[in-house]
N, C-alpha and C positions, 0 to 999 in steps of 0.2 A: 144694364141700366140704359135708359134712352133719354134723348133730348129733343125738344121742339125748337126750331129756329124760325122766327118770324121774318120772312124775306119778301113780303108782298107790298111794302110801302112805296110811295111815289118818289120819295127822296127829294122833295121840293127845295130843301135848303142847300142841296148840292147842284142845283141846276146852274149851267146848262148841261153838265156832264151826264146827269141822270135822265135826260130826255132821250138818250140813245143807249145807255146801259143801265141796268138796275143797280141800286146802291150796293147790294152785297157783292157785286163784281167790281167795284171800284178798287184799284190795286193799292196795296201797301207794300212797297218794295216790288218784288217780281211776281207777286201772286195776289189774287183778290182777298179782301178781308174775310169773305166767307170761307175760303180755304184755310186761312189762319184759324178761324173759329172751329172748323171741323177737326183740324189737326190737334188743336188744344183739347177739345173734348175727348178725342180718341186717346190722347196720352193719359187721361184720367179715367179710363175704363168704360167710356160710353161705347156701346156696341150697336145702337140704332139711332139714326138721326132722321127726324121728320121735318121736312121743309114745307112751310106754308107759303105759297107763292101766288102772285097775281100779276102785277105790273111787270111786263117784260120777263115773265117767268120762263118763257121758252129759251131765253138766252142762258139763264142759270142752268136749266136742264141740259142744254147743248154743251156748256162748258164742263159740267161734271161728268158728262158721258165720255170726255177725253181726259179726265183727271184720274191719276193713279190712286185708287181707293183700296184700302186693305180688305182682304177677304173676310176679316173679322168685323167689318163695319157695314151695316145695312143702311142705305140711304133711300128714303121714300119721299115722293112729292105729293102734296095735297093742294089742289087748286081751289081758290075762293072765287065763286061766280060773282059775289058781291062782297064789299068790305064787311068783315065781322068784328073788327076792333082787335086791340092787342090782347085781350083776354078771351073774347068770343071766338077767336081763331082756333082755340083749343077744341071747339066742337067739330072742326073739320078733320080732326085727327082721330081715327077709330081706335078703340081698345086702349085708351090711356088708363093705366092701372098703377096702383102703388105710388111710388115716389118717382118724379121725373123733373128734369131741368127744362126751363123755358127761357128763351133769351132773344133779344133783338138781333137782327142780322147785320147790324152796323157797329157792333161792339168789338173793339180791338183791345185785348186785355191779357195780363198774365195771371189772372185770378186763379186761385187754387180751387178748382171745382170739387175736388174730393173733400177738402176741409169744409166747403160750403154745405155739401150734402150731409156730412157728419154732424155739423152744427144743427141743421134742420131736424135730424133725428133726435139729437139731444134735447131740443126744445119741444119736441112733440107738436110741432106747429102744423097748421093747415097750409100755411104759405110762409116762405122765407124770402126776404128781399136782400140781395147783396147791396151794400151801401159804401160810399166813398166820400171823403171830405172834399168839398169844393169851395173855392174862394171866389167871392164876387166883390170887385172893387167898384165903389161908387165914385164916379168921376167928378163929383161936385161936393161942395161943402155941405155937411148935414147939420141941421139946426135942431137942437133939443130945446123944448120950451114947455112952460106951464102957463095956461091962461094968457098966451101970446107974449109972455115974458121969457126971453132967452135964458136958458140955464146952462147951456154948453154949445160949443161949436166944434165940430170934428171935420177936419179937412180931408176929403177923399178917403174915407175909411174902407178897410177891407173886412168884409163879413165872411164868416165860415159857416157852411151848412153841411149836413149829412144828406147826400142825394142818392137816388136810386142809380145803380149801375146798368140797369136794363137786363139784369140776370136774376132769375128767380128759381126757387125750388117749390114745386107743388106736391101736396099730398092729394090723392084722388078725391078726398072728401071736399076739397075746395071747389071742384067742378060742379058739385051739387048746388052751389049757390049762383051759378051762372044763369042769368035770365034768358028767356027766348030772344033771339035776334042779336044785333051787335052789342058788344060790351067792351069798354076800354078798361085797361088794367086798374087805374085809380078807382073806378067804380066798383070793381070786384073787391078791392081792399076794403072799401067802406061797407060793402055788403057783408063781408066776413066779420068785420068788427061789430057791426050792428047785430049779427047773429051770435056774438060771444065767442067766435072762433079765435084761436091763437095765431097771430101774425108776428113772425120773428124778424129781426134785422141783424144781418151778419156784417160786421165791420171789416173792411179790407183796406190795406195800404198798397195793394198791387198796382202795377202800371195800368192805366185805364184811359181810353180815348173814345169819345163819341164822335165817330168820323162823319156824322150827319151834318157837321158844320165845316166850312172851309178852313177855319182857323185850326180846329182840332185835327182835321185830316192832314193838313200840312205838318203839324207837330208830330203826329203819329208816323208819317212818312220819314221825317228827318230823324226821329229817334230810332226807327227800325234800320235805316241806312247806317246810322252810327254804330249800332250794336245789335245785329240780328240774333245773336246767340241769347240775348236777354229775353227774346220772344220765342225761344225754342227752335230756332232755325240755325242750322250749321252755315256759317259764312261761305263755305265752299259750294253749298247748294245754290246760293244766290247768284254766284258768278258763273256757274257751269250751265250748259244748255238745258233748257226746260225739257227737251225731248227725252233726256235721261230719266226724267221722273214720270213719264207717261207709260201706260201699259201698251203692249203690242195689240191687245184686244180691247174689249169694252169692259168697264167696271160694272159692279153690281149696283144698278140704279133702278129703283122701282117707282113707277108712276101709278098712283092709285086713283086719281081723279084728274081729268084733263078738261081744259076749257072747250066750249062748243066749237071754236075755230082757232086754229093755230096756223098762221100763214095761209097757204093754199090748201092745207089738209083739213078735212072735216072730221070731227070726233063727236060722237053722241054718247051721253051717259058717262059711265065710269069704266075704267079698264085697269088691269094690272099687267105690267110688262116688265120682265126681268131681262136685262142685257148681260150676257156672260160670254 
């Protein structure tokens, strides 16, 4: 099975950090969030990861070229010459067939990907969205009224919503509904619903952090430091030198499409390169 990771965003909510490093390389503990994501997917049987990159994607490629990647895991890069949107990016990945996971490159979570995929199959859905309960506290008194007559006054209420975790399971038929050009994920959901397709929601109480915000990033970092084992990381690995975890040679990283210019090097068209 394979997974697509969307790693091309600008990361504007985490500036100034993301002016010099791409958001997927922002560290949680001693390693980037992208490495946590790849490790988590691998533990659940994912054998191919397709990375959709753009902004500072060269740094992601450079980092993973020094990262110890299992021989069982195939990592491929797909470059966007122009923004295609969170759903339209699927068009940059060739040969997407059957069922596959797609997710944002800034999600730090203990989500059970195997259970998510199993649920998707049970529901026979075109698309399944992992969802999590989120609380929103209103910092003001909320007035309930009818015809300008107050019926209730609630001081600083906390509201609860089921929100998208930024992790999805696609059936290949969902791709048939993608329009030409850019397409954002919410637009694809509406297109599927309008077409009568089945869109399922998978409830999860897993640990989940959207590190695209400063507050969530700090919370994720603190929780990981407190208990790395909870996130699938041996505490001894965190404290020992990173060099122990790197290969002596190069990992298997394949770049299928490269930008026209990367630094001083010029690249034209598409290429496939395997580093072994």
